[in-house]
C-alpha positions, 0 to 999 in steps of 0.5 A, spaced: 135 716 507 128 715 510 122 714 506 117 719 506 111 715 508 104 718 509 103 721 516 110 721 519 113 727 521 110 734 522 103 734 518 103 738 512 100 745 512 097 750 507 099 757 506 097 763 511 100 769 509 107 769 509 109 762 512 114 758 515 117 754 521 118 760 525 117 758 533 115 764 537 120 767 542 117 768 549 117 776 550 119 778 543 114 780 537 115 777 531 120 780 526 117 783 520 118 779 514 120 781 507 114 781 503 117 778 497 118 771 501 114 765 499 117 762 505 121 764 511 126 760 514 127 759 522 128 766 525 134 768 530 131 770 536 138 770 541 145 770 540 151 765 542 152 758 542 145 756 545 142 759 539 146 756 534 144 749 537 137 751 537 137 753 530 141 747 528 137 742 532 131 745 528 134 744 521 136 737 521 144 739 522 144 745 518 145 753 519 146 758 514 151 764 514 146 769 515 143 765 521 150 765 524 151 772 523 145 774 526 146 769 532 153 773 533 158 769 530 163 773 526 165 772 519 172 770 522 169 765 527 165 762 521 172 761 517 175 758 523 170 753 524 170 751 517 178 750 518 177 746 524 171 742 522 166 745 526 162 747 520 162 743 513 160 747 507 154 743 503 152 749 499 154 756 498 152 759 505 149 753 508 153 749 513 153 742 516 154 743 524 159 738 527 159 733 522 160 732 514 154 727 513 147 729 512 141 727 516 135 724 512 131 730 508 137 735 510 139 735 503 132 737 501 132 742 506 138 745 504 136 746 497 130 751 500 135 754 505 140 756 500 134 760 496 133 763 503 125 763 502 124 764 495 124 757 492 120 750 494 121 743 493 118 741 486 117 736 481 120 729 483 123 731 489 116 734 492 113 727 489 118 723 493 117 727 499 109 726 499 110 719 498 107 719 491 114 716 488 118 710 491 125 713 490 129 720 491 131 723 485 139 724 484 138 731 484 134 736 488 129 739 484 126 746 486 122 751 483 124 758 484 119 764 484 120 771 482 127 771 481 133 768 477 139 764 480 145 761 477 145 753 477 148 749 482 151 742 482 146 737 485 140 742 484 135 742 479 132 749 478 125 751 475 124 758 475 117 761 475 114 768 475 109 767 480 106 761 484 099 761 487 098 760 495 094 754 493 100 750 490 105 751 496 105 747 502 110 745 508 111 738 509 116 735 515 119 742 516 120 743 508 117 748 503 114 744 497 109 744 492 102 742 494 100 735 491 096 737 485 102 742 483 107 736 484 104 731 480 103 737 474 110 738 474 112 731 474 108 730 468 112 734 464 118 728 464 115 722 468 113 716 464 106 714 462 106 708 467 110 712 473 105 718 472 099 714 473 102 710 479 104 717 482 097 720 481 094 713 483 098 713 490 096 721 491 089 719 491 089 713 494 093 717 500 087 722 500 092 728 499 089 730 492 083 729 488 080 730 481 077 736 483 084 739 486 088 737 480 083 740 475 084 747 479 091 746 479 091 745 471 086 751 471 092 755 475 097 753 470 094 753 463 099 751 457 104 748 462 108 742 460 104 736 463 097 739 463 095 735 457 098 728 460 094 730 467 088 731 463 088 725 459 088 721 466 082 725 468 078 723 462 080 716 462 078 716 469 071 719 468 069 713 464 063 709 468 065 705 474 066 698 473 062 696 479 055 697 476 051 694 470 054 697 464 060 693 463 057 687 466 051 688 460 057 689 455 061 682 457 055 678 458 053 680 451 060 678 448 059 671 452 053 670 449 055 671 442 061 667 443 057 661 445 060 661 452 057 658 459 053 664 462 056 666 469 053 667 476 053 675 476 053 679 482 052 673 487 055 673 494 060 668 495 063 667 502 061 674 504 063 677 498 059 679 492 063 677 486 062 680 479 062 674 475 063 667 477 063 660 473 062 655 479 063 649 475 069 651 472 072 654 479 073 661 475 071 668 477 072 675 473 072 681 477 072 688 474 078 693 476 076 700 476 083 705 475 087 706 481 085 713 481 078 712 483 081 707 488 083 707 496 087 703 500 081 700 503 078 698 497 085 695 495 085 691 501 078 688 500 080 686 493 086 682 496 082 679 501 076 677 496 082 674 491 085 670 497 078 667 499 077 665 491 084 662 491 083 658 497 076 655 494 080 653 488 078 659 483 082 662 478 081 670 478 081 674 471 081 681 472 078 686 467 079 693 466 074 698 463 079 700 458 080 693 456 073 692 455 072 698 450 079 697 446 080 690 446 073 686 447 075 680 443 081 679 446 078 679 453 073 674 451 078 670 448 082 670 455 075 668 458 074 662 453 081 660 454 081 660 462 074 656 461 077 651 457 083 650 461 079 650 468 074 645 464 080 640 463 
């Protein structure tokens, strides 16, 4: 299955009234849609095989029973096509046309089609489609809004009575929860490391922000996972590690330990290094949590490390959390590195 990299495929879109991937058909007024639907699958505009081919091409090789009937394909013809291999059942009422194998992302689209406009991809499935986690989950997870349904093999269904418009999008032709809501849902089950990594990726890709996460939390008070997202937001609200406060704290520790004082914020080969001991070929950089990072900052840090390494430096990276929670362990590592480099 292809990887949902940022920028691939159709751009994601926010809601605007009843929403969907419905191309307008010249000369025809759009059909009125049921008011309860949160997403409208592609509507049938003509009858016959050409229309079936159009729908199949637009839906990653998939078509629904309702679409076939609307296109003039009779129940008897549907059964005949199933028997002769022209149609292959994937989910109840959702078929693959012409072959039994799924195209990339067809499994996810089929889950949305199965619920006929009442569900969106969510949780790990949505996070994977956004690109926040590296691997597709074994089951497709959807959030079903405003109704109940029997469980189906291969589908993990969450039910909610309501989902705000701000919490839904379309990405690569598939309805799914918005980035902030996807992360909130993921927080209910993901490990701490996986959740922090997913949040970091989402912000680095500029698909969400601290403000949007706060707003998503406000729209879902008491939901499982809210406390974990708030903990990440609170941790990242601490002082940034490029300013003077962490430098003052570490310098004080260095003096208390009787260690050589470093050069602080001095330029070196085009970069400003947080702390540097030239005679020991040792450098120290403060690392902000990746939640406040960006791909540009990540690349710049890697270039800085490469320049220092080429000049024979060892680089130690220290986080704000380490400096606050384990200051003596940090200074012990610095002292050990200075001793090793001196030797």
